[in-house]
C-alpha positions in Angstrom: -11.1 -91.1 83.2 -12.1 -89.7 86.5 -13.3 -92.1 89.2 -15.7 -91.2 92.0 -16.8 -93.5 94.9 -20.6 -94.1 94.6 -21.2 -92.4 97.9 -19.5 -89.2 96.6 -21.0 -89.4 93.2 -24.5 -89.6 94.6 -24.2 -86.1 95.9 -22.8 -84.8 92.6 -24.8 -86.9 90.1 -26.4 -83.9 88.3 -23.1 -82.1 87.9 -21.3 -85.3 86.8 -24.0 -86.1 84.2 -23.8 -82.6 82.8 -20.0 -82.9 82.6 -20.2 -86.2 80.8 -22.7 -84.8 78.3 -21.0 -81.5 77.6 -17.4 -82.8 77.5 -17.9 -86.3 76.0 -16.0 -87.5 79.0 -16.2 -90.9 80.9 -16.6 -91.0 84.6 -16.2 -94.3 86.5 -18.2 -95.0 89.7 -16.6 -97.2 92.2 -17.6 -99.2 95.3 -14.9 -100.2 97.7 -12.3 -99.4 95.1 -13.8 -101.5 92.4 -15.3 -99.9 89.3 -19.0 -100.7 89.2 -20.3 -98.5 86.3 -19.1 -95.9 83.8 -21.1 -92.8 82.8 -20.9 -92.0 79.1 -22.9 -89.5 77.0 -26.1 -90.6 75.2 -24.4 -89.7 71.9 -21.4 -92.0 72.6 -23.8 -94.8 73.7 -25.7 -94.4 70.4 -22.4 -94.6 68.4 -21.2 -97.7 70.3 -24.6 -99.4 69.8 -24.4 -98.6 66.1 -20.9 -100.1 65.8 -22.0 -103.2 67.8 -25.0 -103.8 65.6 -22.9 -103.3 62.4 -20.2 -105.7 63.7 -22.8 -108.3 64.5 -24.3 -108.0 61.0 -20.9 -108.3 59.4 -20.1 -111.4 61.4 -23.4 -113.0 60.5 -22.8 -112.0 56.8 -19.3 -113.6 56.9 -20.9 -116.8 58.2 -23.5 -116.7 55.5 -26.3 -115.9 57.9 -27.2 -112.5 56.7 -30.6 -113.4 55.5 -33.0 -111.0 53.6 -32.3 -107.3 53.7 -34.0 -105.2 56.4 -33.9 -101.4 56.5 -31.3 -100.1 59.0 -33.8 -98.4 61.3 -35.9 -101.6 61.5 -32.8 -103.8 62.1 -31.6 -101.5 64.9 -35.1 -101.5 66.6 -35.2 -105.3 66.4 -31.7 -105.8 67.8 -32.0 -103.2 70.6 -35.5 -104.3 71.5 -37.0 -100.9 70.8 -40.6 -100.4 70.0 -41.8 -98.6 66.9 
C-alpha cells in the first residue's frame, strides 16, 4: 500500500482517486507520519459492507436473534441507514 502525506495527497487527489478506482489499490493518507485514512474503491467498499452485514446477521442468527426474514436489499438499507 502506498502512503502519501495529506499535504502531498491534497495536490494529487484526483489522480490518486482514479488510481484507486482503476487498479483496486489502497492508498494511505498520513499526517505527521501516522496513517489517518485509507482510500479504497467504491466496489471494494461495497464488498466489505456486504461481508460485514452478512457477518452481523450470522452472529445474530447463532445467538438466536435472527428474527423474521427480511429481503436482502431491505436489510442492507436498514443496516447501512440508506433511504429507499
